[in-house]
PDB file of N, CA, C and O in Angstrom, chain B, residues numbered from 101:
ATOM      1  N   MET B 101     217.517  -7.541  79.289  1.00  0.00           N
ATOM      2  CA  MET B 101     217.319  -6.657  78.154  1.00  0.00           C
ATOM      3  C   MET B 101     217.010  -5.234  78.616  1.00  0.00           C
ATOM      4  O   MET B 101     217.476  -4.266  78.015  1.00  0.00           O
ATOM      5  N   GLU B 102     216.232  -5.113  79.673  1.00  0.00           N
ATOM      6  CA  GLU B 102     215.915  -3.773  80.164  1.00  0.00           C
ATOM      7  C   GLU B 102     217.161  -3.048  80.665  1.00  0.00           C
ATOM      8  O   GLU B 102     217.245  -1.825  80.558  1.00  0.00           O
ATOM      9  N   ALA B 103     218.132  -3.788  81.213  1.00  0.00           N
ATOM     10  CA  ALA B 103     219.352  -3.170  81.731  1.00  0.00           C
ATOM     11  C   ALA B 103     220.152  -2.470  80.642  1.00  0.00           C
ATOM     12  O   ALA B 103     220.904  -1.537  80.923  1.00  0.00           O
ATOM     13  N   VAL B 104     219.992  -2.917  79.395  1.00  0.00           N
ATOM     14  CA  VAL B 104     220.707  -2.288  78.276  1.00  0.00           C
ATOM     15  C   VAL B 104     219.758  -1.523  77.352  1.00  0.00           C
ATOM     16  O   VAL B 104     220.091  -1.242  76.201  1.00  0.00           O
ATOM     17  N   ASN B 105     218.568  -1.191  77.870  1.00  0.00           N
ATOM     18  CA  ASN B 105     217.589  -0.332  77.189  1.00  0.00           C
ATOM     19  C   ASN B 105     217.032  -0.898  75.885  1.00  0.00           C
ATOM     20  O   ASN B 105     216.825  -0.156  74.925  1.00  0.00           O
ATOM     21  N   VAL B 106     216.790  -2.201  75.846  1.00  0.00           N
ATOM     22  CA  VAL B 106     216.132  -2.806  74.691  1.00  0.00           C
ATOM     23  C   VAL B 106     214.634  -2.507  74.792  1.00  0.00           C
ATOM     24  O   VAL B 106     214.024  -2.727  75.838  1.00  0.00           O
ATOM     25  N   ASP B 107     214.051  -2.013  73.718  1.00  0.00           N
ATOM     26  CA  ASP B 107     212.622  -1.702  73.684  1.00  0.00           C
ATOM     27  C   ASP B 107     211.801  -2.808  73.034  1.00  0.00           C
ATOM     28  O   ASP B 107     210.662  -3.061  73.426  1.00  0.00           O
ATOM     29  N   PHE B 108     212.393  -3.469  72.032  1.00  0.00           N
ATOM     30  CA  PHE B 108     211.625  -4.384  71.200  1.00  0.00           C
ATOM     31  C   PHE B 108     212.497  -5.577  70.833  1.00  0.00           C
ATOM     32  O   PHE B 108     213.619  -5.412  70.355  1.00  0.00           O
ATOM     33  N   TYR B 109     211.975  -6.774  71.059  1.00  0.00           N
ATOM     34  CA  TYR B 109     212.702  -8.004  70.734  1.00  0.00           C
ATOM     35  C   TYR B 109     211.861  -8.808  69.750  1.00  0.00           C
ATOM     36  O   TYR B 109     210.729  -9.186  70.054  1.00  0.00           O
ATOM     37  N   LEU B 110     212.417  -9.066  68.578  1.00  0.00           N
ATOM     38  CA  LEU B 110     211.729  -9.812  67.521  1.00  0.00           C
ATOM     39  C   LEU B 110     212.381 -11.181  67.377  1.00  0.00           C
ATOM     40  O   LEU B 110     213.593 -11.287  67.194  1.00  0.00           O
ATOM     41  N   ALA B 111     211.563 -12.226  67.462  1.00  0.00           N
ATOM     42  CA  ALA B 111     212.045 -13.592  67.286  1.00  0.00           C
ATOM     43  C   ALA B 111     211.235 -14.255  66.176  1.00  0.00           C
ATOM     44  O   ALA B 111     210.126 -13.818  65.867  1.00  0.00           O
ATOM     45  N   GLY B 112     211.784 -15.301  65.582  1.00  0.00           N
ATOM     46  CA  GLY B 112     211.063 -15.916  64.478  1.00  0.00           C
ATOM     47  C   GLY B 112     211.119 -17.420  64.434  1.00  0.00           C
ATOM     48  O   GLY B 112     210.635 -18.012  63.469  1.00  0.00           O
ATOM     49  N   HIS B 113     211.686 -18.069  65.434  1.00  0.00           N
ATOM     50  CA  HIS B 113     211.848 -19.524  65.332  1.00  0.00           C
ATOM     51  C   HIS B 113     210.547 -20.292  65.540  1.00  0.00           C
ATOM     52  O   HIS B 113     210.314 -21.294  64.865  1.00  0.00           O
ATOM     53  N   GLU B 114     209.707 -19.849  66.446  1.00  0.00           N
ATOM     54  CA  GLU B 114     208.427 -20.531  66.662  1.00  0.00           C
ATOM     55  C   GLU B 114     207.555 -20.356  65.420  1.00  0.00           C
ATOM     56  O   GLU B 114     207.714 -19.382  64.685  1.00  0.00           O
ATOM     57  N   HIS B 115     206.643 -21.286  65.183  1.00  0.00           N
ATOM     58  CA  HIS B 115     205.840 -21.283  63.962  1.00  0.00           C
ATOM     59  C   HIS B 115     204.418 -20.825  64.243  1.00  0.00           C
ATOM     60  O   HIS B 115     203.454 -21.564  64.045  1.00  0.00           O
ATOM     61  N   HIS B 116     204.313 -19.582  64.712  1.00  0.00           N
ATOM     62  CA  HIS B 116     203.017 -18.951  64.963  1.00  0.00           C
ATOM     63  C   HIS B 116     203.238 -17.449  65.095  1.00  0.00           C
ATOM     64  O   HIS B 116     204.358 -16.973  64.905  1.00  0.00           O
ATOM     65  N   LEU B 117     202.202 -16.705  65.413  1.00  0.00           N
ATOM     66  CA  LEU B 117     202.267 -15.253  65.616  1.00  0.00           C
ATOM     67  C   LEU B 117     201.949 -14.965  67.080  1.00  0.00           C
ATOM     68  O   LEU B 117     200.967 -15.479  67.616  1.00  0.00           O
ATOM     69  N   GLU B 118     202.782 -14.139  67.732  1.00  0.00           N
ATOM     70  CA  GLU B 118     202.573 -13.889  69.162  1.00  0.00           C
ATOM     71  C   GLU B 118     203.192 -12.557  69.572  1.00  0.00           C
ATOM     72  O   GLU B 118     204.255 -12.176  69.081  1.00  0.00           O
ATOM     73  N   TYR B 119     202.512 -11.854  70.479  1.00  0.00           N
ATOM     74  CA  TYR B 119     203.006 -10.572  70.997  1.00  0.00           C
ATOM     75  C   TYR B 119     202.802 -10.513  72.508  1.00  0.00           C
ATOM     76  O   TYR B 119     201.730 -10.833  73.023  1.00  0.00           O
ATOM     77  N   HIS B 120     203.856 -10.097  73.200  1.00  0.00           N
ATOM     78  CA  HIS B 120     203.822  -9.885  74.645  1.00  0.00           C
ATOM     79  C   HIS B 120     204.358  -8.498  74.967  1.00  0.00           C
ATOM     80  O   HIS B 120     205.318  -8.040  74.346  1.00  0.00           O
ATOM     81  N   GLN B 121     203.749  -7.837  75.925  1.00  0.00           N
ATOM     82  CA  GLN B 121     204.349  -6.636  76.499  1.00  0.00           C
ATOM     83  C   GLN B 121     204.897  -7.079  77.849  1.00  0.00           C
ATOM     84  O   GLN B 121     204.153  -7.216  78.820  1.00  0.00           O
ATOM     85  N   LEU B 122     206.201  -7.298  77.897  1.00  0.00           N
ATOM     86  CA  LEU B 122     206.843  -7.881  79.066  1.00  0.00           C
ATOM     87  C   LEU B 122     206.944  -6.908  80.233  1.00  0.00           C
ATOM     88  O   LEU B 122     206.992  -7.325  81.391  1.00  0.00           O
ATOM     89  N   SER B 123     206.977  -5.622  79.933  1.00  0.00           N
ATOM     90  CA  SER B 123     207.000  -4.560  80.939  1.00  0.00           C
ATOM     91  C   SER B 123     206.469  -3.309  80.246  1.00  0.00           C
ATOM     92  O   SER B 123     206.193  -3.350  79.047  1.00  0.00           O
ATOM     93  N   PRO B 124     206.320  -2.206  80.961  1.00  0.00           N
ATOM     94  CA  PRO B 124     205.843  -1.001  80.268  1.00  0.00           C
ATOM     95  C   PRO B 124     206.724  -0.598  79.082  1.00  0.00           C
ATOM     96  O   PRO B 124     206.246   0.041  78.145  1.00  0.00           O
ATOM     97  N   LYS B 125     207.999  -0.966  79.121  1.00  0.00           N
ATOM     98  CA  LYS B 125     208.930  -0.544  78.075  1.00  0.00           C
ATOM     99  C   LYS B 125     209.333  -1.660  77.111  1.00  0.00           C
ATOM    100  O   LYS B 125     209.648  -1.377  75.955  1.00  0.00           O
ATOM    101  N   LEU B 126     209.332  -2.922  77.552  1.00  0.00           N
ATOM    102  CA  LEU B 126     209.884  -4.022  76.761  1.00  0.00           C
ATOM    103  C   LEU B 126     208.791  -4.834  76.070  1.00  0.00           C
ATOM    104  O   LEU B 126     207.877  -5.348  76.715  1.00  0.00           O
ATOM    105  N   HIS B 127     208.906  -4.939  74.739  1.00  0.00           N
ATOM    106  CA  HIS B 127     207.923  -5.638  73.906  1.00  0.00           C
ATOM    107  C   HIS B 127     208.615  -6.822  73.220  1.00  0.00           C
ATOM    108  O   HIS B 127     209.761  -6.709  72.784  1.00  0.00           O
ATOM    109  N   HIS B 128     207.915  -7.951  73.130  1.00  0.00           N
ATOM    110  CA  HIS B 128     208.455  -9.162  72.504  1.00  0.00           C
ATOM    111  C   HIS B 128     207.456  -9.677  71.479  1.00  0.00           C
ATOM    112  O   HIS B 128     206.275  -9.853  71.781  1.00  0.00           O
ATOM    113  N   MET B 129     207.937  -9.917  70.267  1.00  0.00           N
ATOM    114  CA  MET B 129     207.072 -10.388  69.202  1.00  0.00           C
ATOM    115  C   MET B 129     207.692 -11.601  68.527  1.00  0.00           C
ATOM    116  O   MET B 129     208.902 -11.657  68.304  1.00  0.00           O
ATOM    117  N   ILE B 130     206.845 -12.568  68.208  1.00  0.00           N
ATOM    118  CA  ILE B 130     207.258 -13.757  67.462  1.00  0.00           C
ATOM    119  C   ILE B 130     206.503 -13.757  66.140  1.00  0.00           C
ATOM    120  O   ILE B 130     205.274 -13.678  66.116  1.00  0.00           O
ATOM    121  N   SER B 131     207.250 -13.847  65.039  1.00  0.00           N
ATOM    122  CA  SER B 131     206.632 -13.947  63.720  1.00  0.00           C
ATOM    123  C   SER B 131     207.385 -14.998  62.928  1.00  0.00           C
ATOM    124  O   SER B 131     208.390 -14.703  62.282  1.00  0.00           O
ATOM    125  N   GLY B 132     206.891 -16.225  62.984  1.00  0.00           N
ATOM    126  CA  GLY B 132     207.517 -17.307  62.251  1.00  0.00           C
ATOM    127  C   GLY B 132     206.471 -18.194  61.619  1.00  0.00           C
ATOM    128  O   GLY B 132     206.639 -19.412  61.554  1.00  0.00           O
ATOM    129  N   ALA B 133     205.397 -17.599  61.154  1.00  0.00           N
ATOM    130  CA  ALA B 133     204.242 -18.370  60.710  1.00  0.00           C
ATOM    131  C   ALA B 133     204.167 -18.513  59.194  1.00  0.00           C
ATOM    132  O   ALA B 133     203.074 -18.601  58.634  1.00  0.00           O
ATOM    133  N   GLY B 134     205.307 -18.538  58.529  1.00  0.00           N
ATOM    134  CA  GLY B 134     205.301 -18.699  57.088  1.00  0.00           C
ATOM    135  C   GLY B 134     205.537 -20.130  56.662  1.00  0.00           C
ATOM    136  O   GLY B 134     205.657 -20.418  55.471  1.00  0.00           O
ATOM    137  N   SER B 135     205.604 -21.023  57.624  1.00  0.00           N
ATOM    138  CA  SER B 135     205.884 -22.426  57.364  1.00  0.00           C
ATOM    139  C   SER B 135     204.799 -23.272  58.015  1.00  0.00           C
ATOM    140  O   SER B 135     203.697 -22.789  58.277  1.00  0.00           O
ATOM    141  N   LYS B 136     205.113 -24.521  58.272  1.00  0.00           N
ATOM    142  CA  LYS B 136     204.155 -25.398  58.951  1.00  0.00           C
ATOM    143  C   LYS B 136     203.861 -24.849  60.344  1.00  0.00           C
ATOM    144  O   LYS B 136     204.783 -24.572  61.111  1.00  0.00           O
ATOM    145  N   ILE B 137     202.603 -24.696  60.668  1.00  0.00           N
ATOM    146  CA  ILE B 137     202.171 -24.139  61.944  1.00  0.00           C
ATOM    147  C   ILE B 137     202.326 -25.175  63.046  1.00  0.00           C
ATOM    148  O   ILE B 137     202.055 -26.360  62.851  1.00  0.00           O
ATOM    149  N   THR B 138     202.769 -24.704  64.208  1.00  0.00           N
ATOM    150  CA  THR B 138     202.844 -25.562  65.390  1.00  0.00           C
ATOM    151  C   THR B 138     201.848 -25.048  66.429  1.00  0.00           C
ATOM    152  O   THR B 138     201.523 -23.861  66.450  1.00  0.00           O
ATOM    153  N   PRO B 139     201.368 -25.944  67.286  1.00  0.00           N
ATOM    154  CA  PRO B 139     200.412 -25.510  68.323  1.00  0.00           C
ATOM    155  C   PRO B 139     201.037 -24.510  69.281  1.00  0.00           C
ATOM    156  O   PRO B 139     202.241 -24.539  69.535  1.00  0.00           O
ATOM    157  N   LEU B 140     200.204 -23.630  69.806  1.00  0.00           N
ATOM    158  CA  LEU B 140     200.672 -22.654  70.779  1.00  0.00           C
ATOM    159  C   LEU B 140     200.930 -23.324  72.113  1.00  0.00           C
ATOM    160  O   LEU B 140     200.232 -24.259  72.503  1.00  0.00           O
ATOM    161  N   LYS B 141     201.949 -22.828  72.808  1.00  0.00           N
ATOM    162  CA  LYS B 141     202.202 -23.265  74.179  1.00  0.00           C
ATOM    163  C   LYS B 141     201.413 -22.331  75.091  1.00  0.00           C
ATOM    164  O   LYS B 141     200.421 -21.750  74.650  1.00  0.00           O
ATOM    165  N   SER B 142     201.809 -22.175  76.308  1.00  0.00           N
ATOM    166  CA  SER B 142     201.103 -21.296  77.250  1.00  0.00           C
ATOM    167  C   SER B 142     201.155 -19.857  76.752  1.00  0.00           C
ATOM    168  O   SER B 142     202.237 -19.292  76.590  1.00  0.00           O
ATOM    169  N   THR B 143     199.995 -19.265  76.511  1.00  0.00           N
ATOM    170  CA  THR B 143     199.933 -17.889  76.020  1.00  0.00           C
ATOM    171  C   THR B 143     199.015 -17.031  76.881  1.00  0.00           C
ATOM    172  O   THR B 143     198.500 -16.015  76.414  1.00  0.00           O
ATOM    173  N   GLU B 144     198.808 -17.424  78.121  1.00  0.00           N
ATOM    174  CA  GLU B 144     197.860 -16.711  78.979  1.00  0.00           C
ATOM    175  C   GLU B 144     198.249 -15.251  79.202  1.00  0.00           C
ATOM    176  O   GLU B 144     197.377 -14.426  79.473  1.00  0.00           O
ATOM    177  N   LYS B 145     199.532 -14.911  79.096  1.00  0.00           N
ATOM    178  CA  LYS B 145     199.969 -13.528  79.291  1.00  0.00           C
ATOM    179  C   LYS B 145     200.145 -12.771  77.968  1.00  0.00           C
ATOM    180  O   LYS B 145     200.496 -11.591  77.970  1.00  0.00           O
ATOM    181  N   ALA B 146     199.906 -13.437  76.864  1.00  0.00           N
ATOM    182  CA  ALA B 146     200.088 -12.804  75.554  1.00  0.00           C
ATOM    183  C   ALA B 146     198.968 -11.810  75.283  1.00  0.00           C
ATOM    184  O   ALA B 146     197.807 -12.057  75.611  1.00  0.00           O
ATOM    185  N   LYS B 147     199.333 -10.677  74.678  1.00  0.00           N
ATOM    186  CA  LYS B 147     198.313  -9.739  74.217  1.00  0.00           C
ATOM    187  C   LYS B 147     197.680 -10.234  72.919  1.00  0.00           C
ATOM    188  O   LYS B 147     196.546  -9.883  72.593  1.00  0.00           O
ATOM    189  N   PHE B 148     198.436 -11.060  72.178  1.00  0.00           N
ATOM    190  CA  PHE B 148     197.925 -11.681  70.957  1.00  0.00           C
ATOM    191  C   PHE B 148     198.703 -12.968  70.725  1.00  0.00           C
ATOM    192  O   PHE B 148     199.921 -12.999  70.905  1.00  0.00           O
ATOM    193  N   ALA B 149     198.017 -14.019  70.331  1.00  0.00           N
ATOM    194  CA  ALA B 149     198.680 -15.275  69.967  1.00  0.00           C
ATOM    195  C   ALA B 149     197.721 -16.109  69.123  1.00  0.00           C
ATOM    196  O   ALA B 149     196.592 -16.380  69.532  1.00  0.00           O
ATOM    197  N   GLN B 150     198.186 -16.515  67.935  1.00  0.00           N
ATOM    198  CA  GLN B 150     197.398 -17.389  67.077  1.00  0.00           C
ATOM    199  C   GLN B 150     198.320 -18.324  66.307  1.00  0.00           C
ATOM    200  O   GLN B 150     199.401 -17.935  65.863  1.00  0.00           O
ATOM    201  N   SER B 151     197.873 -19.551  66.160  1.00  0.00           N
ATOM    202  CA  SER B 151     198.560 -20.534  65.332  1.00  0.00           C
ATOM    203  C   SER B 151     197.941 -20.492  63.936  1.00  0.00           C
ATOM    204  O   SER B 151     197.093 -21.316  63.596  1.00  0.00           O
ATOM    205  N   VAL B 152     198.372 -19.534  63.146  1.00  0.00           N
ATOM    206  CA  VAL B 152     197.885 -19.368  61.775  1.00  0.00           C
ATOM    207  C   VAL B 152     199.065 -18.993  60.887  1.00  0.00           C
ATOM    208  O   VAL B 152     200.072 -18.474  61.369  1.00  0.00           O
ATOM    209  N   ASN B 153     198.938 -19.258  59.584  1.00  0.00           N
ATOM    210  CA  ASN B 153     199.954 -18.770  58.653  1.00  0.00           C
ATOM    211  C   ASN B 153     199.808 -17.267  58.497  1.00  0.00           C
ATOM    212  O   ASN B 153     198.698 -16.738  58.459  1.00  0.00           O
ATOM    213  N   GLY B 154     200.935 -16.592  58.409  1.00  0.00           N
ATOM    214  CA  GLY B 154     200.901 -15.148  58.240  1.00  0.00           C
ATOM    215  C   GLY B 154     202.288 -14.554  58.381  1.00  0.00           C
ATOM    216  O   GLY B 154     203.295 -15.260  58.335  1.00  0.00           O
ATOM    217  N   PHE B 155     202.319 -13.239  58.555  1.00  0.00           N
ATOM    218  CA  PHE B 155     203.590 -12.523  58.662  1.00  0.00           C
ATOM    219  C   PHE B 155     203.368 -11.233  59.446  1.00  0.00           C
ATOM    220  O   PHE B 155     202.236 -10.876  59.774  1.00  0.00           O
ATOM    221  N   ALA B 156     204.472 -10.539  59.740  1.00  0.00           N
ATOM    222  CA  ALA B 156     204.411  -9.257  60.426  1.00  0.00           C
ATOM    223  C   ALA B 156     204.868  -8.158  59.475  1.00  0.00           C
ATOM    224  O   ALA B 156     205.812  -8.338  58.706  1.00  0.00           O
ATOM    225  N   ALA B 157     204.189  -7.024  59.537  1.00  0.00           N
ATOM    226  CA  ALA B 157     204.575  -5.834  58.773  1.00  0.00           C
ATOM    227  C   ALA B 157     204.942  -4.749  59.767  1.00  0.00           C
ATOM    228  O   ALA B 157     204.292  -4.600  60.801  1.00  0.00           O
ATOM    229  N   PHE B 158     205.991  -3.986  59.452  1.00  0.00           N
ATOM    230  CA  PHE B 158     206.481  -2.942  60.347  1.00  0.00           C
ATOM    231  C   PHE B 158     206.463  -1.590  59.657  1.00  0.00           C
ATOM    232  O   PHE B 158     206.779  -1.474  58.473  1.00  0.00           O
ATOM    233  N   PHE B 159     206.087  -0.571  60.419  1.00  0.00           N
ATOM    234  CA  PHE B 159     206.109   0.820  59.968  1.00  0.00           C
ATOM    235  C   PHE B 159     206.899   1.575  61.034  1.00  0.00           C
ATOM    236  O   PHE B 159     206.430   1.745  62.160  1.00  0.00           O
ATOM    237  N   ILE B 160     208.105   2.026  60.672  1.00  0.00           N
ATOM    238  CA  ILE B 160     209.025   2.586  61.660  1.00  0.00           C
ATOM    239  C   ILE B 160     209.246   4.066  61.385  1.00  0.00           C
ATOM    240  O   ILE B 160     209.593   4.469  60.275  1.00  0.00           O
ATOM    241  N   GLN B 161     209.035   4.864  62.431  1.00  0.00           N
ATOM    242  CA  GLN B 161     209.298   6.297  62.404  1.00  0.00           C
ATOM    243  C   GLN B 161     210.231   6.604  63.573  1.00  0.00           C
ATOM    244  O   GLN B 161     210.441   5.736  64.419  1.00  0.00           O
ATOM    245  N   PRO B 162     210.803   7.817  63.649  1.00  0.00           N
ATOM    246  CA  PRO B 162     211.768   8.099  64.719  1.00  0.00           C
ATOM    247  C   PRO B 162     211.259   7.827  66.145  1.00  0.00           C
ATOM    248  O   PRO B 162     212.041   7.381  66.984  1.00  0.00           O
ATOM    249  N   LYS B 163     210.007   8.074  66.440  1.00  0.00           N
ATOM    250  CA  LYS B 163     209.497   7.903  67.811  1.00  0.00           C
ATOM    251  C   LYS B 163     208.338   6.914  67.922  1.00  0.00           C
ATOM    252  O   LYS B 163     207.767   6.748  68.999  1.00  0.00           O
ATOM    253  N   VAL B 164     207.986   6.253  66.809  1.00  0.00           N
ATOM    254  CA  VAL B 164     206.839   5.340  66.819  1.00  0.00           C
ATOM    255  C   VAL B 164     207.155   4.106  65.967  1.00  0.00           C
ATOM    256  O   VAL B 164     207.691   4.214  64.864  1.00  0.00           O
ATOM    257  N   LEU B 165     206.810   2.935  66.507  1.00  0.00           N
ATOM    258  CA  LEU B 165     206.866   1.683  65.754  1.00  0.00           C
ATOM    259  C   LEU B 165     205.449   1.134  65.710  1.00  0.00           C
ATOM    260  O   LEU B 165     204.808   0.987  66.751  1.00  0.00           O
ATOM    261  N   VAL B 166     204.965   0.835  64.534  1.00  0.00           N
ATOM    262  CA  VAL B 166     203.664   0.182  64.378  1.00  0.00           C
ATOM    263  C   VAL B 166     203.937  -1.157  63.714  1.00  0.00           C
ATOM    264  O   VAL B 166     204.655  -1.233  62.717  1.00  0.00           O
ATOM    265  N   PHE B 167     203.359  -2.214  64.275  1.00  0.00           N
ATOM    266  CA  PHE B 167     203.459  -3.502  63.615  1.00  0.00           C
ATOM    267  C   PHE B 167     202.092  -4.147  63.541  1.00  0.00           C
ATOM    268  O   PHE B 167     201.211  -3.900  64.365  1.00  0.00           O
ATOM    269  N   GLN B 168     201.944  -4.980  62.527  1.00  0.00           N
ATOM    270  CA  GLN B 168     200.685  -5.693  62.306  1.00  0.00           C
ATOM    271  C   GLN B 168     200.992  -7.157  62.028  1.00  0.00           C
ATOM    272  O   GLN B 168     201.988  -7.481  61.382  1.00  0.00           O
ATOM    273  N   PHE B 169     200.132  -8.033  62.521  1.00  0.00           N
ATOM    274  CA  PHE B 169     200.150  -9.423  62.109  1.00  0.00           C
ATOM    275  C   PHE B 169     199.104  -9.561  61.011  1.00  0.00           C
ATOM    276  O   PHE B 169     197.956  -9.151  61.185  1.00  0.00           O
ATOM    277  N   ILE B 170     199.497 -10.134  59.890  1.00  0.00           N
ATOM    278  CA  ILE B 170     198.623 -10.265  58.729  1.00  0.00           C
ATOM    279  C   ILE B 170     198.560 -11.746  58.353  1.00  0.00           C
ATOM    280  O   ILE B 170     199.588 -12.417  58.267  1.00  0.00           O
ATOM    281  N   ASP B 171     197.345 -12.247  58.130  1.00  0.00           N
ATOM    282  CA  ASP B 171     197.209 -13.664  57.795  1.00  0.00           C
ATOM    283  C   ASP B 171     197.489 -13.899  56.310  1.00  0.00           C
ATOM    284  O   ASP B 171     197.731 -12.957  55.557  1.00  0.00           O
ATOM    285  N   GLU B 172     197.453 -15.163  55.904  1.00  0.00           N
ATOM    286  CA  GLU B 172     197.810 -15.528  54.533  1.00  0.00           C
ATOM    287  C   GLU B 172     196.844 -14.991  53.479  1.00  0.00           C
ATOM    288  O   GLU B 172     197.159 -15.001  52.289  1.00  0.00           O
ATOM    289  N   LYS B 173     195.674 -14.524  53.906  1.00  0.00           N
ATOM    290  CA  LYS B 173     194.701 -13.950  52.969  1.00  0.00           C
ATOM    291  C   LYS B 173     194.777 -12.424  52.924  1.00  0.00           C
ATOM    292  O   LYS B 173     194.024 -11.789  52.186  1.00  0.00           O
ATOM    293  N   GLY B 174     195.686 -11.829  53.714  1.00  0.00           N
ATOM    294  CA  GLY B 174     195.857 -10.383  53.718  1.00  0.00           C
ATOM    295  C   GLY B 174     195.051  -9.657  54.775  1.00  0.00           C
ATOM    296  O   GLY B 174     195.036  -8.426  54.793  1.00  0.00           O
ATOM    297  N   ASN B 175     194.380 -10.386  55.657  1.00  0.00           N
ATOM    298  CA  ASN B 175     193.596  -9.763  56.726  1.00  0.00           C
ATOM    299  C   ASN B 175     194.493  -9.375  57.895  1.00  0.00           C
ATOM    300  O   ASN B 175     195.339 -10.163  58.317  1.00  0.00           O
ATOM    301  N   THR B 176     194.315  -8.168  58.417  1.00  0.00           N
ATOM    302  CA  THR B 176     195.047  -7.747  59.606  1.00  0.00           C
ATOM    303  C   THR B 176     194.411  -8.405  60.825  1.00  0.00           C
ATOM    304  O   THR B 176     193.234  -8.194  61.119  1.00  0.00           O
ATOM    305  N   LEU B 177     195.208  -9.205  61.529  1.00  0.00           N
ATOM    306  CA  LEU B 177     194.736  -9.920  62.706  1.00  0.00           C
ATOM    307  C   LEU B 177     194.936  -9.116  63.986  1.00  0.00           C
ATOM    308  O   LEU B 177     194.143  -9.216  64.922  1.00  0.00           O
ATOM    309  N   PHE B 178     196.008  -8.315  64.019  1.00  0.00           N
ATOM    310  CA  PHE B 178     196.364  -7.559  65.215  1.00  0.00           C
ATOM    311  C   PHE B 178     197.264  -6.416  64.808  1.00  0.00           C
ATOM    312  O   PHE B 178     198.088  -6.561  63.905  1.00  0.00           O
ATOM    313  N   SER B 179     197.114  -5.272  65.472  1.00  0.00           N
ATOM    314  CA  SER B 179     197.972  -4.119  65.206  1.00  0.00           C
ATOM    315  C   SER B 179     198.337  -3.476  66.536  1.00  0.00           C
ATOM    316  O   SER B 179     197.508  -3.384  67.441  1.00  0.00           O
ATOM    317  N   GLN B 180     199.578  -3.034  66.644  1.00  0.00           N
ATOM    318  CA  GLN B 180     200.026  -2.404  67.892  1.00  0.00           C
ATOM    319  C   GLN B 180     200.934  -1.223  67.555  1.00  0.00           C
ATOM    320  O   GLN B 180     201.767  -1.305  66.652  1.00  0.00           O
ATOM    321  N   GLN B 181     200.767  -0.149  68.275  1.00  0.00           N
ATOM    322  CA  GLN B 181     201.606   1.038  68.132  1.00  0.00           C
ATOM    323  C   GLN B 181     202.434   1.181  69.403  1.00  0.00           C
ATOM    324  O   GLN B 181     201.893   1.148  70.508  1.00  0.00           O
ATOM    325  N   ILE B 182     203.742   1.339  69.246  1.00  0.00           N
ATOM    326  CA  ILE B 182     204.650   1.494  70.386  1.00  0.00           C
ATOM    327  C   ILE B 182     205.348   2.825  70.238  1.00  0.00           C
ATOM    328  O   ILE B 182     206.024   3.079  69.241  1.00  0.00           O
ATOM    329  N   LYS B 183     205.177   3.682  71.247  1.00  0.00           N
ATOM    330  CA  LYS B 183     205.817   4.997  71.223  1.00  0.00           C
ATOM    331  C   LYS B 183     207.038   4.989  72.122  1.00  0.00           C
ATOM    332  O   LYS B 183     207.054   4.326  73.159  1.00  0.00           O
ATOM    333  N   LYS B 184     208.052   5.722  71.723  1.00  0.00           N
ATOM    334  CA  LYS B 184     209.283   5.825  72.520  1.00  0.00           C
ATOM    335  C   LYS B 184     209.369   7.179  73.147  1.00  0.00           C
ATOM    336  O   LYS B 184     210.330   7.470  73.859  1.00  0.00           O
TER     337      LYS B 184
END
């Protein structure tokens, strides 16, 4: 992904919330927690990981991406700002 200048990779198949910064430039986020929750696998390198119901919200500007993980009650669990 870095070879083709990908900055952010969003996946949704796993049933939890998770964020990794794979390198200084490459970010990976999983947001698939709107269904039955599954246990987390190895998350020792994750900046955030929780097996809870919730969703991700995105705020996109030309040089900044902000995303938040929000639980089913509306509480912000994690927020990250990524600058380009």
